[in-house]
C-alpha positions in Angstrom: 13.8 98.2 8.2 17.1 99.1 6.6 18.3 101.4 9.3 17.6 98.8 12.0 19.3 96.1 9.9 22.4 98.3 9.3 22.8 99.4 12.9 22.6 95.8 14.2 24.8 94.4 11.4 27.5 96.9 12.4 27.1 96.5 16.1 30.0 95.0 18.1 30.4 93.3 21.4 29.6 95.8 24.2 27.5 98.1 22.0 24.3 99.6 23.5 21.4 100.4 21.3 18.1 102.0 22.4 14.9 101.7 20.5 11.6 103.4 21.3 8.4 102.0 19.9 4.9 103.6 19.6 3.1 100.4 20.5 3.4 96.6 21.0 2.9 95.6 17.4 6.0 97.5 16.2 8.0 96.1 19.2 6.8 92.6 18.3 7.9 93.0 14.7 11.4 94.4 15.3 12.2 92.0 18.2 11.0 89.0 16.2 13.2 90.1 13.3 16.2 90.5 15.7 15.5 86.9 16.9 15.5 85.6 13.4 18.8 87.4 12.6 20.7 86.7 15.9 19.0 83.8 17.5 17.1 83.8 20.8 18.1 86.8 22.8 18.5 86.9 26.5 15.5 88.9 27.8 16.1 91.3 30.7 12.6 92.0 32.0 12.0 94.9 34.4 8.9 94.5 36.5 5.8 92.4 36.3 4.5 94.7 33.5 7.2 93.6 31.1 6.6 89.9 32.0 2.9 90.4 31.4 3.5 92.1 28.0 5.7 89.3 26.7 3.2 86.7 28.0 0.5 88.5 26.1 2.5 88.6 22.9 3.3 84.9 23.2 -0.3 84.0 23.6 -1.7 86.4 21.0 1.0 86.4 18.3 3.1 83.3 19.0 6.4 85.2 19.9 8.4 85.0 22.0 7.7 81.4 23.0 11.2 80.1 23.7 14.4 81.4 25.1 15.8 82.6 28.4 15.0 85.6 30.6 16.2 87.4 33.7 13.6 89.2 35.7 14.3 92.3 37.9 11.6 93.3 40.3 9.1 90.8 38.9 7.3 87.9 40.6 4.9 87.1 37.8 5.5 83.8 36.0 6.9 83.9 32.4 4.7 81.6 30.5 7.0 81.0 27.5 10.5 82.0 28.5 12.8 80.1 30.9 13.6 82.4 33.8 17.3 81.7 34.5 17.6 84.3 37.3 15.3 86.5 39.4 16.5 89.7 41.0 15.0 92.3 43.2 15.4 96.1 42.7 17.8 96.2 45.5 20.2 93.5 44.3 23.7 94.2 43.1 23.4 94.8 39.3 27.2 94.3 38.7 27.0 90.7 40.1 23.9 90.1 37.9 25.8 91.0 34.8 28.7 88.8 35.7 26.4 85.8 36.2 24.5 86.2 32.9 24.9 83.4 30.4 27.7 84.7 28.1 26.5 82.7 25.0 23.9 85.2 24.1 25.0 87.8 21.5 21.9 89.9 22.0 20.4 91.1 25.2 17.0 92.7 25.0 16.2 94.9 28.0 12.5 95.6 28.2 10.4 97.5 30.7 12.6 100.2 32.0 10.0 102.7 31.3 7.6 100.7 33.6 9.8 101.3 36.6 8.2 104.5 37.7 4.8 102.9 37.6 6.1 100.5 40.3 7.5 103.4 42.4 11.1 102.8 41.2 13.6 105.2 39.7 15.8 104.5 36.7 19.0 104.3 38.7 19.2 100.5 38.6 18.5 100.5 34.8 21.3 103.0 34.3 23.6 101.0 36.6 22.8 97.9 34.4 23.6 99.8 31.2 26.9 101.2 32.6 28.0 97.7 33.8 27.1 96.0 30.5 30.3 94.9 28.6 29.4 91.6 26.7 27.0 91.1 23.9 24.9 93.7 22.2 22.5 95.4 24.6 19.2 96.6 23.1 17.1 98.7 25.5 13.5 98.7 24.2 10.8 101.1 25.4 7.1 101.2 24.4 6.0 104.8 24.5 8.2 107.7 25.3 11.8 106.9 25.9 13.2 108.3 29.1 15.6 111.1 28.0 17.9 110.3 30.9 18.8 107.0 29.3 19.9 108.4 25.9 23.5 109.4 26.9 24.2 105.8 28.1 23.5 104.3 24.6 25.7 104.4 21.5 22.7 104.6 19.2 19.1 105.7 19.5 16.4 104.6 17.0 13.0 106.0 17.3 10.1 104.1 15.7 7.0 106.2 14.9 3.7 105.3 13.4 3.7 106.3 9.7 1.0 108.3 8.0 0.4 105.7 5.2 -1.4 102.9 7.0 -3.8 100.7 5.1 -6.7 98.4 6.0 -4.4 95.4 6.7 -1.0 97.1 7.0 0.5 99.7 9.3 3.4 101.8 8.3 6.3 102.9 10.5 9.2 105.2 10.3 12.5 104.3 11.9 14.6 107.4 12.7 18.2 107.1 13.6 19.8 110.0 15.4 23.4 110.5 16.1 25.7 113.4 16.9 28.4 114.8 14.7 30.7 117.9 14.9 28.4 120.6 16.3 25.1 119.1 15.4 22.8 116.1 15.0 22.1 114.1 11.9 18.8 112.2 11.5 18.3 109.4 8.9 15.0 107.6 8.4 13.3 104.8 6.5 9.8 103.4 6.5 8.5 99.8 6.6 5.1 98.1 6.6 3.7 95.5 9.1 0.6 93.4 8.5 -1.9 93.6 11.3 
């Protein structure tokens, strides 16, 4: 996880990082590691699907089981996180960001790729990203990352399942892509996760 570690260790206040994951186990592993490095993040949960996924991880794998969350477009109860604010899809996102607890260094935005399932577009998520100024924003998607969100982030890390999985371990490849004069550079490393 060297690439992820380097990106987050160099991130500054106001930076926006997007990570796409192939499935929930890799999402769990990386966000738990981020929690261990930076303390409890402030979770921004888009839709009931995001709340359900975190509830499931908390029950099954024991993380996340503490911390604060803000829900957008969700009525489902967070079993393990303290919901400090609830917003509807139609609320003013800029006022949401001004009201967030400023003590959090890391904000993990999860569930933007579930918005279309609930009949919503990505405009509110883009507005949220544009209005973000404090803390390090990490937008996490499980499955395909919406291409429309990429230009609004400073860094994009794509996690893919590796080819060398074992009976009790899965391997992953973290690919960091960034633009330089006239082209794109891609760096990658791999890591193992016990199942």
